[in-house]
TORRO-897058 format. One record per residue: residue in one letter; x, y negated, z of N, C-alpha, C in turn; residue number from 0. Coordinates in pm, whole numbers, plus 50000, padded with zeros to 5 digits. Layout:
N
A,X,Y,Z,X,Y,Z,X,Y,Z,NUM
...
//
This chain:
395
M,30331,72549,71633,30435,72585,71730,30527,72465,71753,0
S,30557,72435,71879,30640,72320,71911,30784,72342,71867,1
D,30854,72230,71832,30995,72236,71800,31081,72238,71926,2
N,31018,72213,72040,31090,72214,72167,31140,72355,72196,3
P,31270,72375,72216,31322,72511,72240,31264,72576,72365,4
L,31210,72496,72457,31148,72553,72576,31034,72646,72540,5
F,30966,72619,72427,30848,72694,72390,30876,72800,72283,6
Q,31003,72824,72255,31036,72924,72154,31064,73059,72221,7
S,31003,73166,72169,31033,73299,72220,31173,73339,72177,8
P,31246,73405,72265,31381,73449,72226,31373,73563,72127,9
G,31423,73544,72008,31440,73654,71914,31324,73675,71820,10
A,31206,73708,71872,31098,73756,71787,31027,73646,71711,11
G,31042,73523,71749,30976,73414,71680,30830,73399,71718,12
G,30783,73476,71817,30645,73466,71862,30627,73355,71962,13
E,30504,73341,72010,30472,73234,72103,30525,73269,72242,14
S,30582,73171,72311,30638,73195,72444,30528,73202,72548,15
E,30562,73259,72664,30467,73265,72776,30428,73124,72820,16
A,30524,73034,72822,30494,72897,72864,30396,72829,72769,17
R,30414,72851,72638,30323,72791,72540,30181,72846,72556,18
R,30172,72979,72577,30041,73040,72597,29976,72987,72724,19
A,30058,72969,72828,30005,72921,72956,29949,72779,72942,20
L,30016,72695,72866,29966,72559,72843,29832,72562,72770,21
D,29819,72653,72675,29692,72663,72602,29580,72721,72688,22
L,29614,72823,72771,29512,72887,72854,29450,72788,72952,23
E,29531,72698,73003,29480,72603,73104,29368,72517,73048,24
T,29371,72488,72918,29268,72401,72860,29130,72465,72862,25
H,29124,72597,72877,28996,72667,72875,28937,72689,73015,26
L,29012,72651,73119,28964,72672,73255,28870,72558,73296,27
P,28756,72591,73358,28665,72486,73404,28718,72417,73530,28
L,28652,72312,73571,28684,72240,73694,28565,72238,73790,29
T,28467,72321,73762,28342,72320,73839,28367,72350,73987,30
G,28445,72453,74015,28471,72491,74154,28541,72380,74231,31
W,28638,72315,74166,28708,72205,74231,28613,72089,74259,32
Q,28528,72056,74163,28434,71947,74181,28335,71977,74293,33
Q,28290,72101,74302,28200,72139,74409,28269,72129,74545,34
E,28397,72168,74550,28472,72159,74675,28489,72013,74718,35
V,28516,71925,74622,28529,71782,74653,28397,71727,74704,36
S,28288,71761,74638,28156,71711,74679,28121,71758,74820,37
K,28149,71885,74848,28119,71939,74981,28207,71871,75086,38
G,28334,71846,75050,28424,71779,75143,28376,71640,75179,39
L,28327,71568,75080,28276,71433,75106,28148,71435,75188,40
E,28066,71539,75165,27940,71550,75239,27965,71590,75384,41
Y,28049,71692,75404,28072,71746,75538,28179,71669,75615,42
G,28277,71614,75541,28389,71549,75607,28386,71397,75602,43
L,28281,71339,75546,28260,71195,75537,28353,71131,75433,44
E,28305,71024,75374,28387,70951,75277,28506,70886,75347,45
A,28613,70869,75270,28738,70819,75326,28727,70671,75364,46
A,28826,70626,75439,28834,70485,75474,28842,70400,75347,47
E,28800,70275,75357,28789,70189,75239,28925,70166,75172,48
S,29034,70177,75247,29166,70153,75189,29212,70267,75098,49
I,29146,70381,75104,29184,70496,75021,29128,70477,74880,50
Q,29217,70470,74782,29172,70448,74644,29119,70575,74579,51
D,29174,70690,74613,29126,70817,74558,29000,70858,74633,52
R,28884,70839,74572,28758,70861,74642,28716,71007,74646,53
T,28804,71098,74599,28778,71241,74620,28827,71285,74758,54
I,28901,71199,74827,28953,71230,74960,28846,71200,75063,55
S,28829,71290,75161,28732,71272,75269,28804,71227,75396,56
T,28727,71190,75497,28788,71150,75624,28846,71271,75696,57
F,28767,71377,75706,28813,71502,75768,28849,71601,75658,58
S,28959,71672,75679,29006,71767,75578,28908,71882,75561,59
R,28861,71901,75439,28771,72012,75405,28818,72069,75271,60
G,28857,72197,75269,28903,72257,75144,29054,72271,75138,61
E,29106,72273,75016,29247,72306,74995,29344,72202,75050,62
L,29312,72075,75038,29408,71969,75069,29377,71897,75199,63
P,29480,71842,75266,29623,71867,75246,29657,72013,75284,64
H,29759,72068,75223,29792,72209,75246,29827,72236,75393,65
Y,29880,72138,75461,29925,72157,75600,29812,72135,75701,66
A,29694,72095,75655,29584,72063,75745,29474,72169,75734,67
G,29381,72161,75825,29264,72249,75817,29283,72380,75893,68
I,29178,72462,75889,29178,72593,75954,29223,72696,75852,69
N,29320,72775,75885,29382,72863,75787,29308,72996,75769,70
T,29206,72994,75687,29160,73117,75627,29253,73147,75510,71
F,29236,73262,75446,29323,73293,75332,29289,73201,75216,72
L,29389,73129,75165,29373,73032,75056,29268,72927,75086,73
K,29245,72899,75213,29143,72803,75256,29002,72843,75208,74
A,28982,72973,75185,28851,73022,75140,28749,73003,75251,75
P,28620,72997,75219,28518,72982,75322,28524,73096,75423,76
Y,28512,73062,75552,28503,73164,75656,28359,73211,75664,77
L,28337,73340,75644,28202,73396,75646,28175,73453,75784,78
E,28110,73372,75867,28082,73417,76003,27980,73530,76004,79
D,27880,73523,75918,27777,73626,75910,27821,73731,75808,80
V,27885,73837,75855,27943,73937,75765,27835,74015,75690,81
R,27711,74002,75733,27601,74068,75660,27583,74009,75520,82
R,27638,73890,75496,27624,73823,75367,27743,73847,75274,83
V,27832,73939,75310,27957,73956,75235,27932,73995,75090,84
G,27823,74064,75063,27792,74105,74927,27761,73991,74833,85
E,27747,73870,74886,27721,73753,74802,27850,73701,74736,86
Y,27965,73759,74774,28094,73712,74724,28159,73822,74639,87
N,28246,73780,74547,28319,73876,74464,28430,73946,74541,88
V,28498,73872,74628,28613,73926,74702,28601,73886,74848,89
A,28634,73980,74937,28634,73953,75080,28771,73983,75139,90
I,28829,73886,75206,28953,73906,75280,28918,73956,75420,91
V,28982,74066,75461,28954,74128,75590,29085,74144,75666,92
G,29096,74084,75783,29215,74101,75866,29203,74224,75955,93
V,29312,74298,75968,29316,74413,76060,29440,74396,76149,94
P,29427,74322,76259,29542,74291,76345,29573,74406,76441,95
H,29623,74516,76386,29646,74637,76465,29790,74682,76450,96
D,29861,74698,76562,29996,74753,76554,30023,74855,76664,97
S,29916,74916,76716,29934,75020,76817,29985,75151,76756,98
G,29989,75157,76622,30046,75273,76555,30194,75256,76525,99
T,30254,75149,76574,30395,75121,76548,30483,75202,76641,100
T,30590,75261,76588,30676,75347,76668,30808,75281,76709,101
Y,30834,75159,76661,30961,75095,76701,30944,74946,76722,102
R,30925,74865,76616,30922,74720,76629,30778,74669,76611,103
P,30708,74639,76719,30571,74586,76705,30572,74443,76656,104
G,30455,74394,76621,30441,74255,76576,30348,74240,76458,105
T,30310,74352,76394,30223,74340,76277,30080,74304,76314,106
R,30047,74307,76443,29915,74257,76482,29902,74108,76447,107
F,30015,74041,76431,30013,73900,76392,30023,73881,76241,108
G,30023,73993,76167,30032,73986,76021,29921,73906,75956,109
P,29794,73933,75989,29686,73854,75927,29700,73705,75952,110
Q,29737,73667,76075,29757,73525,76105,29868,73467,76019,111
G,29981,73539,76012,30096,73488,75937,30067,73474,75789,112
I,29997,73572,75732,29965,73566,75589,29869,73451,75562,113
R,29767,73438,75645,29672,73328,75623,29740,73193,75634,114
R,29831,73179,75732,29895,73049,75753,29976,73006,75632,115
I,30060,73097,75580,30145,73058,75468,30068,73053,75337,116
S,29952,73120,75331,29873,73115,75208,29824,72974,75178,117
A,29824,72887,75281,29785,72747,75260,29882,72677,75165,118
L,30001,72732,75147,30100,72675,75057,30057,72686,74911,119
Y,29972,72784,74882,29934,72814,74744,29812,72735,74699,120
T,29804,72715,74567,29680,72670,74505,29612,72791,74443,121
P,29487,72781,74400,29420,72896,74338,29459,72918,74192,122
Y,29547,72834,74137,29580,72839,73995,29718,72897,73973,123
N,29730,72991,73877,29859,73046,73839,29889,73010,73695,124
F,30002,72948,73672,30038,72897,73540,30054,73007,73436,125
E,30137,73110,73468,30164,73212,73367,30040,73291,73329,126
F,29956,73323,73427,29839,73406,73399,29723,73327,73339,127
G,29726,73195,73355,29614,73115,73308,29487,73143,73386,128
V,29501,73166,73516,29388,73201,73603,29374,73097,73712,129
D,29252,73054,73737,29219,72968,73850,29114,73041,73933,130
L,29156,73099,74045,29067,73182,74125,28946,73104,74176,131
R,28965,72977,74205,28853,72895,74254,28745,72882,74147,132
E,28786,72881,74021,28691,72863,73911,28632,72994,73860,133
Q,28701,73105,73885,28662,73230,73817,28604,73337,73907,134
I,28626,73327,74038,28563,73422,74130,28517,73348,74255,135
T,28435,73416,74335,28399,73365,74467,28471,73448,74571,136
L,28537,73379,74663,28623,73442,74762,28580,73396,74900,137
C,28572,73492,74994,28544,73455,75133,28643,73528,75224,138
D,28656,73477,75345,28738,73539,75448,28643,73575,75563,139
V,28629,73704,75590,28535,73748,75695,28600,73755,75831,140
G,28728,73711,75839,28795,73718,75968,28853,73856,75994,141
D,28867,73890,76120,28936,74013,76159,28841,74118,76216,142
I,28873,74242,76189,28806,74354,76256,28852,74358,76401,143
F,28759,74385,76491,28785,74389,76634,28852,74524,76666,144
T,28985,74525,76667,29058,74647,76701,29080,74655,76851,145
I,29110,74776,76899,29122,74800,77042,29269,74822,77078,146
P,29333,74728,77145,29476,74741,77174,29506,74870,77251,147
G,29609,74941,77206,29652,75061,77276,29570,75185,77247,148
N,29469,75174,77159,29388,75292,77128,29372,75303,76977,149
N,29452,75388,76917,29448,75403,76771,29314,75456,76722,150
E,29263,75559,76788,29145,75626,76735,29021,75537,76740,151
K,29002,75463,76847,28889,75369,76854,28907,75257,76751,152
S,29033,75212,76735,29060,75110,76634,29031,75165,76494,153
F,29070,75291,76469,29043,75352,76339,28892,75356,76312,154
D,28814,75387,76415,28668,75392,76397,28614,75255,76361,155
Q,28665,75152,76427,28623,75015,76396,28661,74977,76253,156
I,28785,75012,76215,28834,74977,76082,28752,75046,75974,157
S,28727,75176,75990,28650,75249,75889,28510,75191,75875,158
K,28448,75157,75988,28313,75101,75981,28314,74966,75910,159
G,28413,74882,75942,28421,74750,75880,28448,74757,75730,160
I,28543,74840,75690,28576,74850,75547,28461,74916,75471,161
A,28396,75014,75530,28280,75076,75464,28171,74973,75439,162
H,28151,74883,75534,28049,74779,75517,28083,74686,75400,163
V,28207,74640,75396,28247,74549,75288,28244,74621,75153,164
F,28301,74740,75147,28308,74816,75022,28169,74844,74967,165
S,28078,74889,75052,27944,74925,75005,27864,74803,74960,166
S,27902,74684,75007,27830,74562,74968,27855,74525,74823,167
G,27962,74577,74765,28001,74540,74630,28110,74435,74624,168
A,28138,74369,74737,28253,74277,74741,28382,74357,74735,169
F,28482,74305,74664,28610,74374,74654,28688,74350,74783,170
P,28726,74457,74857,28795,74437,74985,28945,74420,74969,171
I,28999,74315,75030,29144,74296,75039,29178,74288,75187,172
I,29260,74382,75232,29286,74400,75375,29424,74348,75410,173
L,29431,74264,75514,29557,74212,75565,29594,74290,75690,174
G,29702,74374,75683,29745,74448,75801,29834,74363,75887,175
G,29866,74415,76007,29846,74550,76053,29956,74644,76010,176
D,29981,74745,76098,30077,74847,76062,30012,74947,75966,177
H,30095,75041,75914,30045,75128,75807,29956,75240,75857,178
S,29940,75253,75988,29845,75353,76036,29704,75322,75986,179
I,29678,75195,75951,29544,75158,75907,29511,75215,75769,180
G,29611,75267,75698,29585,75324,75565,29484,75436,75569,181
F,29490,75520,75673,29391,75628,75685,29250,75575,75707,182
P,29225,75492,75809,29086,75448,75829,29032,75358,75719,183
T,29119,75283,75649,29066,75202,75539,29019,75293,75425,184
V,29099,75393,75390,29058,75486,75285,28935,75566,75330,185
R,28929,75602,75457,28811,75673,75509,28686,75587,75493,186
G,28698,75456,75517,28584,75368,75498,28537,75365,75354,187
V,28633,75365,75260,28599,75370,75118,28532,75503,75085,188
C,28590,75613,75133,28538,75746,75099,28396,75768,75150,189
R,28359,75702,75257,28222,75718,75309,28116,75674,75209,190
H,28156,75591,75114,28058,75542,75016,28097,75581,74873,191
L,28164,75695,74859,28198,75744,74726,28108,75859,74680,192
G,28024,75911,74768,27943,76026,74730,28033,76142,74691,193
D,28016,76193,74568,28103,76301,74520,28215,76249,74432,194
K,28233,76117,74427,28339,76058,74346,28474,76070,74418,195
K,28581,76046,74345,28715,76060,74402,28798,75934,74378,196
V,28892,75912,74470,28979,75796,74462,29125,75841,74458,197
G,29203,75780,74369,29347,75799,74369,29412,75688,74451,198
I,29522,75721,74515,29592,75624,74601,29729,75595,74540,199
I,29756,75468,74512,29890,75426,74471,29952,75351,74587,200
H,30062,75406,74636,30121,75366,74763,30263,75312,74738,201
F,30280,75181,74758,30412,75118,74748,30477,75121,74887,202
D,30597,75180,74896,30659,75194,75028,30801,75243,75012,203
R,30880,75233,75120,31009,75300,75128,30997,75432,75204,204
H,30882,75454,75268,30862,75570,75355,30739,75648,75309,205
V,30743,75781,75325,30634,75863,75270,30507,75856,75354,206
D,30520,75838,75488,30403,75825,75576,30307,75942,75562,207
T,30362,76063,75557,30280,76182,75539,30293,76283,75653,208
Q,30346,76241,75767,30351,76331,75882,30210,76351,75937,209
E,30189,76466,76001,30059,76487,76068,30050,76404,76195,210
T,30157,76407,76274,30163,76325,76395,30304,76268,76409,211
D,30315,76166,76490,30443,76108,76528,30430,76068,76674,212
L,30518,76120,76758,30507,76097,76902,30370,76144,76953,213
D,30321,76252,76893,30199,76322,76932,30069,76250,76896,214
E,30078,76143,76815,29958,76069,76775,29961,76039,76626,215
R,29848,75989,76572,29842,75945,76433,29894,75802,76427,216
M,30019,75789,76387,30086,75660,76391,30103,75604,76250,217
H,30186,75499,76236,30202,75436,76105,30285,75519,76009,218
T,30335,75632,76054,30406,75726,75967,30314,75838,75917,219
C,30183,75827,75945,30093,75942,75925,29970,75920,75835,220
P,29946,75803,75778,29814,75781,75717,29781,75875,75603,221
W,29879,75912,75521,29845,75987,75399,29828,76136,75423,222
F,29881,76189,75533,29846,76326,75571,29696,76336,75592,223
H,29641,76241,75667,29500,76248,75705,29408,76199,75594,224
A,29452,76100,75518,29369,76053,75406,29352,76163,75302,225
T,29460,76236,75273,29451,76339,75170,29391,76469,75222,226
N,29349,76471,75349,29265,76580,75399,29121,76565,75352,227
M,29086,76445,75306,28949,76418,75263,28931,76461,75118,228
A,28818,76527,75091,28793,76577,74955,28787,76464,74854,229
N,28748,76344,74898,28738,76230,74806,28874,76171,74768,230
A,28981,76210,74837,29114,76153,74813,29216,76266,74799,231
P,29215,76339,74688,29303,76456,74673,29451,76418,74677,232
A,29530,76508,74736,29674,76484,74747,29741,76472,74611,233
K,29688,76543,74510,29751,76537,74378,29737,76400,74315,234
N,29649,76316,74370,29628,76180,74318,29694,76073,74404,235
L,29779,76117,74499,29858,76023,74578,29991,75999,74506,236
V,30016,75873,74468,30140,75835,74400,30215,75738,74491,237
Q,30343,75768,74518,30422,75689,74610,30543,75630,74536,238
L,30551,75497,74537,30651,75426,74458,30752,75355,74548,239
G,30882,75383,74525,30988,75314,74597,31045,75389,74715,240
I,31007,75516,74732,31047,75593,74849,31198,75615,74850,241
G,31260,75609,74970,31402,75638,74981,31467,75578,75104,242
G,31592,75608,75121,31669,75553,75232,31679,75650,75349,243
W,31709,75595,75465,31744,75672,75584,31629,75682,75684,244
Q,31508,75653,75641,31395,75655,75735,31277,75733,75677,245
V,31308,75843,75609,31203,75928,75551,31207,76061,75626,246
P,31121,76080,75727,31127,76201,75810,31106,76329,75729,247
R,31182,76432,75762,31172,76557,75690,31035,76622,75706,248
Q,30968,76599,75822,30833,76654,75839,30739,76603,75729,249
G,30754,76475,75697,30672,76417,75592,30709,76467,75454,250
V,30838,76486,75430,30883,76538,75301,30826,76676,75277,251
K,30822,76758,75380,30767,76894,75370,30620,76888,75328,252
V,30544,76795,75385,30402,76781,75349,30388,76741,75202,253
C,30470,76646,75157,30465,76604,75016,30491,76722,74923,254
R,30590,76802,74958,30624,76917,74875,30509,77019,74873,255
E,30453,77047,74989,30347,77148,74999,30218,77102,74932,256
R,30188,76975,74940,30061,76925,74885,30073,76877,74740,257
G,30195,76870,74690,30213,76831,74550,30181,76686,74523,258
T,30220,76596,74616,30203,76453,74590,30307,76407,74488,259
N,30301,76282,74449,30386,76231,74341,30474,76118,74394,260
I,30605,76136,74383,30700,76039,74440,30795,75990,74332,261
L,30816,75858,74329,30923,75798,74250,31010,75716,74345,262
T,31141,75742,74343,31233,75659,74419,31262,75530,74343,263
V,31332,75440,74406,31373,75317,74339,31462,75351,74219,264
T,31552,75447,74236,31637,75489,74125,31554,75546,74010,265
D,31456,75630,74044,31366,75682,73939,31304,75568,73859,266
I,31254,75469,73930,31182,75360,73866,31274,75277,73777,267
T,31393,75247,73829,31485,75163,73750,31542,75240,73631,268
E,31563,75370,73646,31620,75447,73535,31517,75476,73427,269
M,31392,75506,73465,31290,75535,73365,31229,75408,73306,270
G,31243,75297,73379,31189,75169,73335,31053,75142,73397,271
L,31022,75016,73416,30900,74976,73485,30774,75022,73412,272
D,30773,75012,73280,30655,75053,73205,30629,75203,73221,273
A,30734,75282,73212,30718,75427,73227,30675,75462,73369,274
A,30729,75391,73468,30690,75417,73607,30543,75383,73630,275
A,30499,75273,73575,30357,75236,73587,30268,75338,73518,276
D,30311,75383,73400,30234,75485,73328,30225,75614,73408,277
F,30336,75653,73470,30338,75772,73556,30237,75757,73670,278
A,30240,75641,73738,30148,75618,73849,30003,75624,73804,279
L,29974,75562,73691,29837,75560,73641,29790,75700,73601,280
E,29876,75774,73532,29838,75908,73488,29805,75998,73607,281
R,29888,75995,73710,29867,76083,73825,29752,76036,73913,282
A,29742,75906,73938,29636,75856,74026,29498,75867,73963,283
L,29491,75859,73830,29362,75861,73760,29320,75999,73714,284
D,29402,76100,73739,29372,76235,73692,29253,76293,73769,285
G,29134,76283,73711,29013,76338,73773,28949,76249,73877,286
T,28997,76125,73890,28939,76033,73989,28855,75927,73919,287
D,28784,75850,74001,28692,75748,73949,28741,75606,73976,288
C,28834,75592,74067,28888,75459,74101,29022,75477,74170,289
V,29091,75366,74191,29224,75368,74253,29227,75268,74368,290
Y,29284,75311,74480,29306,75224,74595,29456,75198,74605,291
I,29493,75072,74624,29635,75035,74632,29670,75001,74775,292
S,29768,75073,74828,29821,75046,74962,29963,74993,74945,293
F,29983,74869,74982,30111,74802,74957,30180,74772,75090,294
D,30283,74851,75119,30367,74825,75236,30475,74727,75194,295
I,30484,74615,75262,30576,74509,75222,30721,74554,75225,296
D,30750,74662,75302,30890,74705,75309,30934,74786,75188,297
C,30845,74804,75088,30891,74864,74961,30988,74771,74890,298
I,30986,74645,74927,31076,74545,74868,31207,74543,74948,299
D,31317,74521,74879,31447,74518,74944,31445,74428,75067,300
A,31504,74478,75176,31496,74410,75306,31550,74268,75303,301
G,31639,74238,75209,31691,74102,75201,31586,74000,75167,302
F,31477,74044,75103,31369,73953,75065,31256,73951,75167,303
V,31244,74059,75248,31130,74070,75340,31180,74114,75478,304
P,31248,74025,75549,31302,74063,75681,31194,74086,75786,305
G,31077,74027,75766,30972,74031,75868,30885,74154,75859,306
T,30946,74270,75887,30870,74394,75883,30928,74490,75985,307
G,30850,74590,76024,30890,74677,76133,31002,74773,76099,308
W,31006,74821,75973,31108,74918,75932,31175,74871,75804,309
P,31257,74763,75812,31326,74715,75691,31425,74818,75642,310
E,31431,74837,75510,31523,74935,75451,31589,74874,75328,311
P,31721,74850,75333,31791,74796,75216,31778,74890,75096,312
G,31791,74832,74977,31789,74911,74855,31653,74927,74793,313
G,31556,74852,74840,31421,74862,74785,31405,74791,74652,314
L,31283,74784,74607,31252,74719,74480,31272,74567,74491,315
L,31299,74504,74379,31307,74358,74375,31165,74301,74364,316
P,31141,74181,74416,31007,74121,74404,30957,74118,74260,317
R,31043,74082,74167,31002,74073,74027,30958,74210,73974,318
E,31027,74316,74017,30990,74451,73974,30855,74492,74030,319
V,30835,74464,74157,30709,74499,74223,30591,74426,74158,320
L,30608,74299,74133,30498,74221,74075,30466,74269,73934,321
Y,30566,74313,73860,30540,74366,73726,30466,74499,73735,322
L,30507,74587,73826,30437,74714,73842,30291,74693,73881,323
L,30268,74599,73971,30129,74567,74010,30048,74522,73889,324
K,30106,74437,73809,30037,74387,73690,29998,74502,73598,325
K,30093,74588,73568,30066,74699,73476,29962,74794,73532,326
I,29968,74820,73662,29875,74915,73723,29735,74858,73732,327
I,29722,74737,73785,29589,74680,73807,29517,74652,73676,328
R,29590,74609,73575,29524,74577,73448,29483,74702,73370,329
N,29523,74820,73418,29494,74942,73344,29426,75049,73430,330
A,29369,75011,73543,29301,75107,73629,29182,75041,73696,331
P,29074,75118,73722,28962,75066,73799,28998,75063,73947,332
V,29038,74947,73997,29087,74934,74134,28970,74903,74227,333
C,28962,74976,74338,28847,74961,74429,28882,74888,74557,334
G,29011,74864,74582,29050,74794,74704,29201,74782,74714,335
L,29245,74690,74799,29388,74664,74819,29414,74633,74965,336
E,29519,74694,75017,29566,74655,75151,29714,74618,75141,337
V,29753,74519,75220,29894,74479,75232,29929,74489,75379,338
V,30027,74574,75410,30053,74607,75550,30200,74583,75586,339
E,30224,74591,75719,30358,74588,75779,30427,74452,75770,340
V,30350,74344,75756,30406,74209,75771,30413,74178,75920,341
S,30533,74151,75970,30553,74129,76113,30615,73991,76137,342
P,30529,73888,76156,30581,73751,76171,30687,73731,76278,343
P,30686,73803,76392,30794,73779,76490,30934,73806,76435,344
Y,30945,73888,76331,31075,73918,76272,31098,73841,76141,345
D,31005,73758,76101,31014,73692,75971,31110,73572,75977,346
V,31156,73531,75861,31243,73415,75847,31177,73319,75748,347
S,31146,73200,75795,31084,73096,75711,30957,73145,75640,348
D,30886,73238,75702,30758,73290,75650,30774,73360,75515,349
M,30895,73403,75479,30916,73458,75345,30845,73591,75324,350
T,30839,73674,75428,30771,73803,75415,30622,73783,75399,351
A,30565,73695,75481,30422,73665,75470,30390,73601,75335,352
L,30482,73519,75284,30461,73457,75153,30462,73563,75043,353
M,30549,73662,75056,30552,73771,74957,30420,73846,74959,354
A,30366,73869,75078,30235,73935,75088,30127,73852,75021,355
T,30132,73721,75041,30036,73632,74977,30047,73639,74826,356
R,30171,73645,74776,30191,73653,74631,30132,73783,74575,357
V,30154,73893,74645,30099,74021,74601,29947,74013,74592,358
I,29884,73955,74691,29738,73947,74694,29685,73856,74584,359
C,29745,73739,74569,29698,73645,74467,29719,73700,74327,360
D,29835,73763,74304,29859,73825,74174,29756,73934,74147,361
A,29727,74015,74248,29630,74123,74231,29495,74068,74190,362
M,29450,73962,74255,29321,73903,74218,29324,73851,74075,363
A,29435,73789,74037,29446,73737,73900,29437,73850,73798,364
H,29505,73961,73824,29502,74073,73730,29363,74136,73723,365
L,29293,74135,73833,29155,74185,73832,29066,74095,73746,366
V,29093,73966,73749,29018,73872,73664,29053,73892,73517,367
V,29182,73896,73487,29226,73909,73348,29175,74040,73287,368
S,29173,74147,73366,29130,74278,73315,28978,74293,73311,369
G,28905,74190,73357,28759,74196,73352,28695,74270,73467,370
Q,28773,74308,73568,28716,74378,73683,28649,74284,73782,371
L,28689,74158,73780,28627,74054,73860,28597,73935,73770,372
P,28486,73866,73796,28381,73903,73891,28298,74021,73843,373
R,28246,74098,73935,28163,74213,73901,28023,74168,73862,374
R,27974,74220,73752,27835,74193,73711,27738,74277,73792,375
E,27784,74395,73831,27705,74486,73914,27801,74574,73992,376
K,27749,74644,74090,27834,74734,74166,27887,74844,74076,377
P,28014,74879,74091,28066,74993,74016,27989,75121,74048,378
A,27981,75210,73951,27903,75332,73967,27957,75422,74078,379
Y,28086,75405,74113,28142,75493,74217,28101,75451,74359,380
I,28037,75335,74376,27993,75293,74510,27854,75349,74538,381
H,27845,75431,74640,27716,75487,74681,27665,75411,74804,382
T,27539,75374,74800,27482,75295,74909,27476,75374,75038,383
E,27439,75500,75030,27424,75582,75150,27561,75628,75200,384
A,27584,75616,75328,27713,75651,75386,27719,75799,75424,385
N,27833,75862,75396,27862,75997,75444,27964,75984,75556,386
M,27919,76007,75678,28006,75988,75794,28096,76108,75820,387
N,28085,76212,75741,28159,76336,75767,28263,76365,75658,388
V,28326,76262,75605,28423,76283,75497,28557,76335,75548,389
D,28587,76315,75677,28718,76354,75729,28706,76466,75831,390
Q,28818,76528,75858,28821,76636,75956,28829,76578,76097,391
K,28770,76650,76190,28772,76602,76329,28914,76600,76381,392
W,28942,76500,76461,29075,76482,76521,29068,76517,76667,393
R,29126,76631,76701,29133,76677,76840,28997,76684,76904,394
//
């Protein structure tokens, strides 16, 4: 143990997080980085003779420089042929849809905004001792072709796209888009669950459980329709961070009648983060085979995430949210993640999109640490044959 006070744990005399992080880094390979450099030199040509660092290419290929190149998520390979998605551990899927928005549109630009600021990040996280480039294979399949002004046709496209990625065995990470996409994304998952069931852990300030809003299935409605499906029981819907002045009574009535599980910000802070995570895991995993995480960026206090359609002061702190994610993902079989309601037109210095990027990167790291990624084989809950009749007909 070092004599440097930086590496001393406060009080207990155990090893500090920083000391563990320094040790963990020594065990990480450099194979992925070396392959990226070799490919860059092959595809982007060797650098000019005046460049002393011969890992640099003439044309930017890969992570560096962070400000250059085409912005896929984390500069991951763009997979033009989506039929090959099963060759990767994780697939990033953009859903640029905001026709379900009832007040401030702009989340159709969410996937673009998240991808752009994700270039700021490297694949390595110090505290977790994880290097995503070295430990998993990640691709970006681009965006689902949504239909502007038509929610139902867009929902059909989204469900088909997510079902394809999910059934391939690649772990789907969805970049929204408004929260109306929560229903079709879960429907896509349910089509390949057979008789298995999924619990939903929903981070938000709003319940989103109305049947309709303005006579349509909007971004306030996904969980009414998702929990109509036998594969996604209402008793396994857990909602974290709910509260404030934008929780419609119609939705509250549905939560009460269906027996969903809600924790407000006050509940979470008073019971403590560990107890809140345990509550979410117990309820979401009760009789289910996997957990789907739907993360609305506005669950975080509006001062940290101004770029969203329905900002609500008094939400969770970023540090609290990231801790809850860690506890939940490391202790549950997670089958997919969506991050929604990032609205770049309202953002300030890309901070909201950066928060979304942090949520996604942390989630991947926790999946690696918990042994869920990379997958050695498809999880048993994924059924190859699709059931197209998992949901009730709409009108």
